[in-house]
LUMPA-626788 format. One record per residue (C-alpha): z, x, y; residue number from 1. Coordinates in nm, 4 decimals, padded with zeros to 6 digits, m for minus. Each point is the difference from the previous one (the first is absolute). Example, Ala and Ser with C-alpha at 12.3 -4.5 7.8 and 13.67 -1.06 7.14 Angstrom:
// residues 2
          z          x          y   seq
    00.7800    01.2300   m00.4500     1
   m00.0660    00.1370    00.3440     2
***
This chain:
// residues 169
          z          x          y   seq
   m00.0049   m00.0011   m00.0093     1
   m00.0968    00.1543    00.3445     2
    00.2851   m00.0734    00.2803     3
   m00.1030   m00.0914    00.3544     4
    00.0888    00.2730    00.2452     5
    00.2586   m00.2624    00.1322     6
    00.1629   m00.0225   m00.3248     7
    00.3410    00.1567    00.0353     8
   m00.0333    00.1539   m00.3684     9
   m00.3317    00.1700    00.1005    10
    00.0183    00.3956   m00.0218    11
    00.0699    00.1526    00.3503    12
   m00.2935    00.2460   m00.0399    13
   m00.2508   m00.2629   m00.0135    14
    00.0529   m00.0972    00.3495    15
   m00.1606    00.3515    00.1062    16
   m00.3608   m00.1369    00.0087    17
    00.0686   m00.3161    00.1733    18
    00.2056    00.2008    00.2754    19
   m00.2460    00.2614    00.0143    20
   m00.2672   m00.2769    00.1441    21
    00.2486   m00.0933    00.2482    22
    00.0760    00.3472    00.1337    23
   m00.2317    00.0400    00.3027    24
    00.0738   m00.3404    00.1051    25
    00.3924    00.0545   m00.0095    26
   m00.0185    00.3276    00.1781    27
   m00.1729   m00.1403    00.3018    28
    00.2265   m00.2959   m00.0055    29
    00.2831    00.2592    00.0067    30
   m00.1683    00.2056    00.2876    31
   m00.0567   m00.3189    00.2213    32
    00.3562   m00.0967   m00.0562    33
    00.1936    00.3136    00.0649    34
   m00.2168    00.0968    00.2990    35
    00.1662   m00.3042    00.1893    36
    00.2966    00.1148    00.2384    37
    00.2666   m00.2438   m00.1730    38
    00.3233    00.1404    00.0837    39
    00.2999   m00.1908   m00.1173    40
    00.0567   m00.1422    00.3657    41
   m00.3525   m00.0681    00.0556    42
   m00.0756   m00.3561   m00.0425    43
   m00.3710    00.0191    00.0962    44
   m00.0710    00.2823   m00.2174    45
    00.1854   m00.1385   m00.2918    46
   m00.1682   m00.3435    00.0406    47
   m00.3477    00.1876   m00.0041    48
    00.0996    00.1503   m00.3544    49
    00.1547   m00.3782   m00.0931    50
   m00.3379   m00.1521    00.1219    51
   m00.2027    00.2427   m00.2390    52
    00.2169   m00.0418   m00.3027    53
   m00.0129   m00.3731    00.0552    54
   m00.3559   m00.0312    00.0316    55
   m00.0403    00.2325   m00.3506    56
    00.2505   m00.1969   m00.1779    57
   m00.1902   m00.3535    00.1362    58
   m00.3382    00.1402   m00.1020    59
    00.1361    00.1246   m00.3835    60
    00.1675   m00.3685   m00.0427    61
    00.3160    00.0358    00.0848    62
    00.2306   m00.2568    00.1596    63
    00.1329    00.1359    00.3179    64
    00.3099   m00.0688    00.2271    65
    00.0769    00.1880    00.3242    66
    00.3209    00.0266    00.1639    67
    00.0630    00.0903    00.3880    68
    00.3205    00.1998    00.0566    69
    00.2252   m00.2511    00.1746    70
    00.1895    00.1957    00.2583    71
    00.1418   m00.3210    00.1651    72
    00.1682   m00.0793   m00.3439    73
    00.1309    00.3504   m00.0792    74
    00.0945    00.0741    00.3587    75
   m00.0159    00.3889   m00.0208    76
   m00.2866    00.2850   m00.0111    77
   m00.3357   m00.0053    00.1369    78
   m00.2907   m00.2203   m00.1302    79
   m00.1213    00.0969   m00.3337    80
   m00.3432   m00.0357   m00.1670    81
   m00.0433   m00.3151   m00.2278    82
    00.0650   m00.0056   m00.3852    83
   m00.2874   m00.0854   m00.2120    84
    00.0616   m00.1176   m00.3538    85
   m00.2721   m00.0301   m00.2511    86
   m00.0067   m00.2150   m00.3329    87
   m00.2175    00.0249   m00.2969    88
    00.0120   m00.2212   m00.3004    89
   m00.0804    00.2185   m00.3170    90
   m00.2173   m00.1718   m00.2877    91
    00.2894   m00.0125   m00.2422    92
    00.3082   m00.2489    00.0652    93
    00.3433    00.1872   m00.0461    94
    00.0690   m00.2392   m00.2686    95
   m00.3039    00.1299   m00.2198    96
    00.1049    00.3682    00.0411    97
   m00.1348    00.0672    00.3635    98
    00.2048    00.2132    00.2073    99
    00.1194    00.0064    00.3652   100
   m00.0700    00.2927    00.2386   101
    00.1548    00.0586    00.3212   102
   m00.1645    00.2638    00.2189   103
    00.1955    00.0959    00.3593   104
   m00.1507    00.2009    00.2510   105
    00.0732    00.0464    00.3947   106
   m00.2805   m00.0199    00.2406   107
    00.1322    00.1996    00.2841   108
   m00.0235    00.4036   m00.0167   109
    00.3556    00.0025    00.0997   110
   m00.0964    00.2902    00.2583   111
   m00.0074   m00.0824    00.3612   112
   m00.3202   m00.0826    00.2185   113
   m00.2426    00.2688   m00.0112   114
    00.1017    00.1436   m00.3013   115
   m00.3692   m00.0547   m00.1755   116
   m00.1179    00.2218    00.2803   117
    00.2382    00.2607   m00.0487   118
   m00.0019   m00.0300   m00.3838   119
   m00.3804    00.1090    00.0568   120
    00.0828    00.3231    00.1606   121
    00.2592    00.0909   m00.2814   122
    00.3322   m00.1676    00.0781   123
    00.1811    00.0791   m00.3146   124
    00.1373   m00.2897   m00.1763   125
    00.2667    00.0073   m00.2722   126
    00.0000   m00.2485   m00.3015   127
    00.1668    00.1682   m00.3119   128
   m00.0875   m00.3184   m00.2377   129
   m00.3346   m00.0880    00.1204   130
   m00.3111    00.1172   m00.1871   131
   m00.1730    00.3204    00.0707   132
   m00.2027    00.0180    00.3165   133
   m00.0618    00.1071    00.3368   134
   m00.0349   m00.1348    00.3386   135
    00.2584   m00.2636   m00.0268   136
   m00.0540   m00.3180    00.2119   137
   m00.2746    00.1683    00.2041   138
   m00.3810    00.0304   m00.0176   139
   m00.1351    00.1583   m00.3189   140
    00.3239   m00.0546   m00.1974   141
   m00.0488    00.0371   m00.3594   142
    00.1821   m00.0068   m00.3216   143
   m00.0706    00.1653   m00.3555   144
   m00.0084   m00.3357   m00.2015   145
    00.0817    00.2228   m00.3076   146
    00.3525    00.0509    00.1735   147
    00.0836   m00.3834    00.0118   148
    00.0918   m00.0656   m00.3560   149
    00.2468    00.2933   m00.0358   150
    00.1384   m00.0579    00.3726   151
    00.0700   m00.3638   m00.0887   152
    00.1592    00.1272   m00.3346   153
    00.2286    00.2151    00.2201   154
    00.0923   m00.2905    00.2276   155
    00.0593   m00.2535   m00.3082   156
    00.1898    00.2912   m00.1554   157
    00.2264    00.0336    00.3088   158
    00.0541   m00.3362    00.0596   159
    00.0828   m00.0348   m00.3805   160
    00.2604    00.2804    00.0364   161
    00.1566   m00.1580    00.3120   162
    00.0161   m00.3517   m00.1382   163
    00.2018    00.1561   m00.3152   164
    00.2272    00.1935    00.2020   165
   m00.1016    00.3586   m00.0994   166
   m00.1004    00.0867    00.3702   167
    00.2553   m00.0694    00.2486   168
   m00.1318   m00.2664    00.2302   169
***
């Protein structure tokens, strides 16, 4: 029996061919996103990234909800960009062995306004758990795709050890 690539029992290496087909498009989308100044306190920049994410989700058939930062309700701090939630229903219901998957990401670059420009001229950025790459959060940002699995394993292992109490929290 041949399993669909979306089947949770599929061999992970079988995903490489379909992922390779999407490589150039994925890199282009990442480049477009990281070249937007979207510092944490730049609502305009964050919302430009949110616009792109929302458009991509909707074009791919995802249901999208978007929430604005309610400064009046919270009462403190500067205005922040919107939160985007994309949902996609899988082809196999959970009751029939389907799985649920939660992916989280932030759409701000964390850094101050104009960091995209300074990163392009070599401003160093340190993130010890990220994939191997360069030009972090700036023009020409790149990552070594072969580093994704081991770096994710490192993070998962660290979180597991923290959860077990083996590393002081």
